[in-house]
C-alpha positions in Angstrom: -9.7 15.7 1.5 -11.0 12.5 -0.1 -13.6 10.6 2.2 -15.0 6.9 2.0 -18.3 8.5 1.0 -16.8 10.2 -2.0 -15.3 7.1 -3.1 -18.6 5.2 -2.6 -20.5 7.8 -4.8 -17.9 7.3 -7.6 -18.1 3.6 -7.2 -22.0 3.8 -7.8 -21.2 5.2 -11.3 -19.0 2.0 -12.3 -20.8 0.1 -15.1 -21.9 -3.3 -14.0 -19.6 -5.1 -16.6 -16.6 -3.4 -14.9 -17.6 -4.4 -11.2 -15.4 -7.6 -11.3 -12.4 -5.5 -12.4 -13.0 -2.9 -9.7 -13.5 -5.6 -7.1 -10.1 -7.2 -8.2 -8.2 -3.9 -8.0 -9.5 -3.0 -4.5 -8.8 -6.6 -3.4 -5.2 -6.3 -4.6 -4.8 -3.1 -2.6 -6.1 -4.7 0.5 -3.8 -7.8 0.0 -0.7 -5.7 -0.3 -1.4 -3.9 3.0 -2.2 -7.2 4.7 0.9 -8.9 3.2 3.2 -6.1 4.1 1.8 -6.2 7.7 2.5 -10.1 7.8 6.1 -9.4 6.5 6.5 -6.6 9.0 5.6 -8.9 11.9 7.9 -11.8 10.6 10.8 -9.3 10.4 10.2 -8.2 13.9 10.0 -11.6 15.3 13.8 -11.7 14.9 14.2 -8.5 17.0 16.6 -9.6 19.9 17.8 -12.7 18.3 21.6 -11.6 18.8 21.1 -9.9 22.1 22.8 -12.8 23.9 26.0 -12.5 21.8 28.8 -10.6 23.0 29.9 -7.6 20.9 33.1 -9.4 19.8 30.9 -12.5 18.8 28.6 -10.2 16.9 31.3 -8.4 15.0 32.8 -11.8 14.1 29.4 -12.9 12.8 28.9 -9.9 10.8 32.3 -10.1 9.2 31.9 -13.8 8.4 28.5 -13.0 6.8 30.1 -10.2 4.6 32.8 -12.5 3.6 30.5 -15.4 2.6 28.3 -12.9 0.8 31.2 -11.7 -1.2 32.3 -15.1 -2.0 28.8 -16.3 -3.2 27.8 -13.2 -5.2 30.9 -11.7 -6.4 32.1 -14.7 -8.6 33.2 -14.6 -12.2 30.8 -17.0 -14.1 32.1 -18.0 -17.6 29.1 -18.5 -19.8 
């Protein structure tokens, strides 16, 4: 199993002129994880948003949303 110490030993052997590239790569991995977590929190903030709707109202909302999407994205466009 790979450990942080194994990775750090390998990093010691990276040439000085490649350190910026290594830093950018490591930084990009961290940012992706952070942005994914932020996106997850934003999505979860909507949980329960429809809980006060009756099942009939929610069903009507879903059907209307589907019809709107169909009208918006299934259009024939002559170019």
